[in-house]
C-alpha positions in Angstrom: 17.3 -102.8 -137.3 18.4 -105.3 -135.2 21.7 -103.8 -134.1 19.8 -100.4 -133.3 17.4 -102.4 -131.1 20.5 -104.2 -129.2 22.1 -100.6 -128.5 18.7 -99.2 -127.5 18.4 -102.1 -125.1 22.0 -101.8 -123.8 21.4 -98.0 -123.2 18.0 -98.6 -121.3 20.0 -101.2 -119.2 22.6 -99.2 -118.4 20.3 -96.1 -117.4 18.3 -98.7 -115.2 21.5 -100.0 -113.4 22.7 -96.6 -112.8 19.3 -95.4 -111.4 19.0 -98.5 -109.2 22.6 -97.7 -107.9 21.7 -94.2 -107.0 18.6 -95.0 -105.3 20.2 -97.7 -103.2 22.7 -95.6 -101.8 22.2 -94.5 -98.4 23.9 -91.8 -96.1 25.7 -94.3 -93.6 28.4 -91.5 -92.7 28.4 -91.0 -88.7 28.8 -87.8 -87.8 31.1 -87.0 -85.0 33.0 -84.1 -83.4 31.6 -80.7 -84.4 29.3 -82.2 -87.2 27.4 -84.1 -84.5 26.6 -81.1 -82.2 23.0 -79.6 -82.5 22.9 -76.0 -82.2 21.3 -75.0 -78.8 19.6 -71.5 -78.2 19.1 -69.6 -74.7 15.7 -69.5 -73.2 16.5 -65.8 -72.4 19.1 -63.0 -72.7 19.5 -60.5 -70.1 21.5 -57.3 -70.5 23.1 -55.3 -67.6 22.8 -58.6 -65.5 23.4 -58.7 -61.6 22.6 -61.5 -59.2 22.8 -61.4 -55.6 23.5 -64.4 -53.5 22.3 -64.0 -49.8 22.4 -66.4 -47.1 20.7 -66.4 -43.6 22.7 -66.1 -40.3 20.7 -68.7 -38.7 18.9 -71.7 -39.8 15.2 -71.4 -40.7 12.2 -73.2 -40.7 9.5 -72.8 -43.4 7.7 -70.0 -41.6 10.6 -68.3 -39.9 12.1 -65.0 -40.9 15.6 -64.1 -40.1 18.5 -61.5 -40.9 20.4 -62.5 -44.0 23.6 -61.2 -45.5 25.0 -60.7 -49.0 27.6 -63.4 -49.8 28.1 -62.6 -53.4 27.1 -60.2 -56.4 27.7 -61.4 -60.0 27.3 -58.8 -62.5 27.8 -59.0 -66.5 26.9 -57.0 -69.4 25.2 -60.0 -70.9 23.7 -63.4 -69.5 22.4 -66.1 -71.7 20.3 -68.6 -69.6 20.3 -72.2 -70.7 17.8 -73.6 -68.0 16.0 -75.0 -70.9 18.8 -77.8 -71.5 18.8 -81.0 -69.7 22.1 -79.8 -68.2 21.0 -76.4 -66.9 23.9 -73.5 -67.4 24.2 -69.9 -67.6 26.7 -68.1 -69.8 28.4 -64.7 -69.5 29.8 -64.4 -73.3 31.1 -60.8 -72.6 32.8 -61.3 -69.2 31.7 -61.0 -65.5 32.6 -59.5 -62.3 32.0 -61.5 -58.9 32.2 -59.5 -55.4 32.6 -61.9 -52.6 32.0 -61.0 -49.0 33.3 -62.8 -46.3 31.7 -62.9 -42.4 33.3 -59.5 -41.7 31.9 -58.1 -44.7 35.4 -57.7 -46.3 35.3 -58.1 -50.3 37.2 -59.8 -52.6 36.8 -59.6 -56.5 37.1 -62.0 -59.5 37.0 -60.8 -63.1 37.1 -62.8 -66.2 36.6 -62.5 -70.0 34.1 -65.6 -70.1 32.1 -67.5 -67.6 29.6 -70.4 -67.2 27.7 -71.0 -64.0 26.4 -74.7 -64.0 23.0 -74.6 -61.8 23.0 -78.1 -60.8 26.5 -78.3 -59.5 27.0 -75.0 -58.2 30.3 -74.6 -60.1 31.3 -71.4 -61.9 34.0 -71.9 -64.6 35.8 -68.6 -65.4 38.0 -68.4 -68.5 40.4 -65.8 -70.0 42.3 -63.2 -67.9 41.0 -64.4 -64.8 41.9 -62.2 -61.8 41.1 -62.5 -58.2 41.9 -60.0 -55.7 41.4 -60.5 -51.9 40.3 -57.8 -49.4 44.1 -57.9 -47.8 45.7 -57.4 -51.5 46.7 -60.7 -52.3 46.3 -61.3 -56.0 45.7 -64.6 -58.4 45.8 -64.4 -62.2 45.0 -67.5 -64.3 43.8 -68.5 -67.7 41.2 -70.5 -66.2 39.7 -70.9 -62.6 36.8 -72.9 -61.3 34.7 -71.9 -58.4 32.9 -74.6 -56.3 30.2 -72.4 -54.4 28.8 -75.4 -52.3 32.4 -75.9 -50.7 33.6 -72.3 -51.2 36.7 -74.2 -53.0 38.5 -72.3 -55.9 40.8 -74.4 -58.2 42.8 -74.3 -61.5 44.8 -76.8 -63.4 46.1 -73.8 -65.7 49.0 -71.7 -65.3 48.9 -69.1 -62.9 50.6 -66.1 -60.9 50.0 -65.6 -57.2 51.2 -62.4 -55.6 51.4 -61.8 -52.0 52.4 -58.5 -50.7 52.6 -59.3 -47.1 55.3 -61.8 -47.4 56.6 -60.2 -50.7 56.4 -63.3 -52.7 55.6 -63.8 -56.7 54.7 -67.3 -57.4 54.2 -68.8 -60.9 53.0 -72.3 -61.5 50.7 -74.8 -63.1 47.5 -75.9 -60.9 46.3 -74.6 -57.7 43.5 -75.2 -55.0 42.7 -72.8 -52.4 39.6 -71.2 -50.3 38.2 -68.2 -51.3 40.0 -66.3 -48.4 43.6 -67.5 -49.5 44.1 -68.7 -45.7 44.5 -72.3 -47.2 46.5 -72.8 -50.4 47.8 -75.8 -52.3 49.8 -75.0 -55.5 50.9 -78.3 -57.7 53.8 -77.2 -59.6 55.6 -73.9 -58.9 58.5 -71.4 -59.5 58.8 -67.9 -58.1 60.3 -65.2 -56.3 60.4 -64.7 -52.6 61.9 -61.8 -50.6 63.5 -62.6 -47.7 64.1 -60.0 -44.9 67.4 -60.1 -42.7 66.9 -59.2 -39.3 69.4 -56.5 -38.1 71.7 -57.8 -35.0 
């Protein structure tokens, strides 16, 4: 009988010890990377989205009226609005097209497979098969392209191909800065092909 009660006491002590161990165990694992990201949802989704950017020709006061002109037209099959986040942005998961118009109303076009517009910084991030064609036939192809709307400046750190039919050049490289009219261009690392015309004597 004494032996039986000793075994029972040992079993009871073991069960209590294991139970205490399980209760005292906490989840101290610090989640990082993808585990730490909380899912976010758009406050609105628009289909066949079109947004027109305009500007006035002259500066205006609060009660003035003036002529305005179209600067750009952004269109996309789907737009997701994340203005409900601390850092506001809008995504275009099925691609987008942006038509730019200069002072002479000449149109240049940018297309991409995916895009993000950051409202607070006026920056557009274009990704996947980005193609920019200017009104005079110049063409830029890149994996990713950023457009700073405030400064009318376009740049990339990705690989690109720039074709200029005016002087017959095809330039490949990595990293480039330029204005939206292609009148100023600074390539970081390049190689390419240039046709040099010989003058007849």
